[in-house]
C-alpha positions in Angstrom: 0.0 0.0 0.0 1.2 3.5 -0.8 2.3 6.0 1.9 -0.7 7.6 3.6 -1.4 11.2 2.8 -2.6 13.6 5.5 -4.3 16.9 4.7 -5.5 19.5 7.1 -9.0 20.8 6.6 -8.5 24.4 7.9 -11.9 25.6 6.5 -13.8 23.0 8.7 -12.2 24.0 12.0 -14.2 24.6 15.2 -13.2 27.3 17.7 -14.0 27.9 21.3 -13.9 31.6 22.3 -14.0 32.9 25.9 -15.9 35.8 27.3 -13.0 38.2 26.4 -13.2 37.1 22.7 -10.0 35.2 22.7 -9.7 31.8 21.0 -9.0 29.2 23.7 -9.3 26.0 21.7 -9.2 25.1 18.0 -10.3 21.7 16.6 -8.9 21.1 13.1 -9.9 17.9 11.3 -7.4 15.9 9.3 -8.3 14.0 6.1 -6.3 10.8 5.8 -6.0 9.0 2.4 -4.3 5.7 1.5 -5.2 3.7 4.6 -7.3 0.6 5.0 -9.8 1.8 7.7 -10.6 4.3 10.3 -8.3 2.8 12.9 -5.3 3.1 10.5 -6.4 6.7 9.8 -6.5 7.6 13.5 -3.1 6.0 14.0 -1.6 7.9 11.1 -2.9 11.2 12.3 -1.8 10.5 15.9 1.8 9.9 14.6 1.9 13.2 12.7 3.4 15.2 15.7 4.1 18.8 14.7 2.0 18.6 11.6 0.6 22.1 12.3 2.9 24.8 13.5 1.8 27.8 15.6 2.4 30.0 12.5 0.1 27.9 10.3 -2.6 28.0 12.9 -2.3 31.8 13.2 -2.6 32.2 9.4 -5.7 30.0 9.3 -7.4 32.3 11.8 -7.1 35.2 9.4 
């Protein structure tokens, strides 16, 4: 099987904002291709430490 491909779906993110208007949590889904099942996709995404840098996260917020 080919190497799995992981893409970040920035446009589908969920944010939690506190009473002061600051973002306190961001949930960004990953799309994983080239794996056999959901368990393999979860394992692949879990092993992608550092996939999103702080700079990329800030850019995605606008």
